[in-house]
N, C-alpha and C positions, 0 to 999 in steps of 0.2 A: 064814749068812753071819757071817764073824767081823768083830770091830771092827777097823776101821784105824788106830786111835789105841792107845797105850799106857795103862796104868791111871792114870796122873799127868795126863796129859792130859786123858783122859775124866773124871776128878774135876776138873779145872777147869772144863771145859765144863757139867758138871752144877751145880757151885756158882755158874756165872753165871746160872743160870736163877732169874727172881724171880718172886714172887706178885704183884705189882702192876705196874700199867704195862707190860704186856706188848703185844706187836704185835697180837694179836686184840681185846684189851681197848681199845686206842686206836681200832681200826678201829670197833668196835661204838658206842664214845664219838661219833666221828664222825656217824655214821649217826643215832644218837639226837639229837644236836645239831641236825643237818640237820632233822629233822622238827619241830624247836621245842621239844623237851623240855629242863627243866634239870633237874640230878641233883646228888647229893653223891656223894663216893667214899669208899670202904670205911669206912661207919661202925663205928669200934670198939664201939658199945654194943649191936648187933645181932648175934646169932648167926652166926658165918662171916665177918663182916665183908663184905657183898655187895660186889661191884665198883661196882655203881650202885645209889643208894639214892634213891628218889621219896618222901619222908616225907608230902606231903600226899595223895598218891594210896596210901599204904601200900602200896608195890610195890616189890621188890627183884629184882635182875638180876644173875647170876652168868654170867661168860665163863670157861667152861672149855676147857682144851686136851682134845683126844679122848684123847691117850696118858696123860696125867697122872689124868684123872678118869673113864676106862674108858668111853667112848662106846659104848654097845652095837651092833654091826653096824658099826660104822667101821671102814675098813682101817688108821688111825692107832693104834687101841686095841689094839696088839701087845705080845707079853711079849719083852723081850730075850733073845737066845740064851746069853748068860752071867747067871751069878747070877740063874737063875731063881725059885728060893726067894726070896730077897730082894726081887726086884721084884713078884712075885705076891703077897706080903705087904703090901709098901709100897702097890701100887696098889689092893688090895682095901679096907685101911684108908682112902685116899683116898675112895673111893667111897661106904664105909659112913658116913664122916664126913659126906659131903655130902648123903645121905639123911636122916641125923639133924638137920642144920643146916635142912634143907628143912623138915622136921617142926616143929622149933622155931617157925621164923618164922611156918609155918602156924597153928600153935598160937597164936601171939600175934597172929594177925589179918591177916599179910601175905600178899599174892600175890606167888608167887614165880617167875622165869622162869629157865631155863638156856639160855644160847647156847653152842653149840659150835663150835670152831674152825673144822671142815669147813663149816659154814653160811655162812662167809664166802664161799666160792667162788661163792655164788649171791647178790649182795647185792639185788638187787630183791625176791626172795623174804623175805631176811631183814629187809629194811625194813618190808613189809607185816605180817610176824609181830609186828615190836616195835611197829608203830603200832598193831596190834590189842591186844596186851597192854597199852599205856600208855593208850590211850584210855579214857576214862570211860565 
């Protein structure tokens, strides 16, 4: 499938994608809040600036897009048909960095959970998973 946008328009679209306050992140925040948990956002003092941080529980939560962070086995984790070398290198670097950040946090004594964008399709299951992770 070819891209229906020209390179300038595609560049603008890609530049508009932000790392914080994404749609999936906001949906997870809403679920966590509805479960009664309170959190801090994007703690710059922790490796990887986790999306949600629960300092008293020493737990960190990342909300990852399946495409950007290479969710294994997910249909959204594809490689674009154009500039495949660039995308493979970039997306592999993202996944490698994610593994390193999780390792660093665990080494510091933190428990880490990654929520994938595709998990939002089944909110009841995700709510159960989050509650299980956050319960003491």
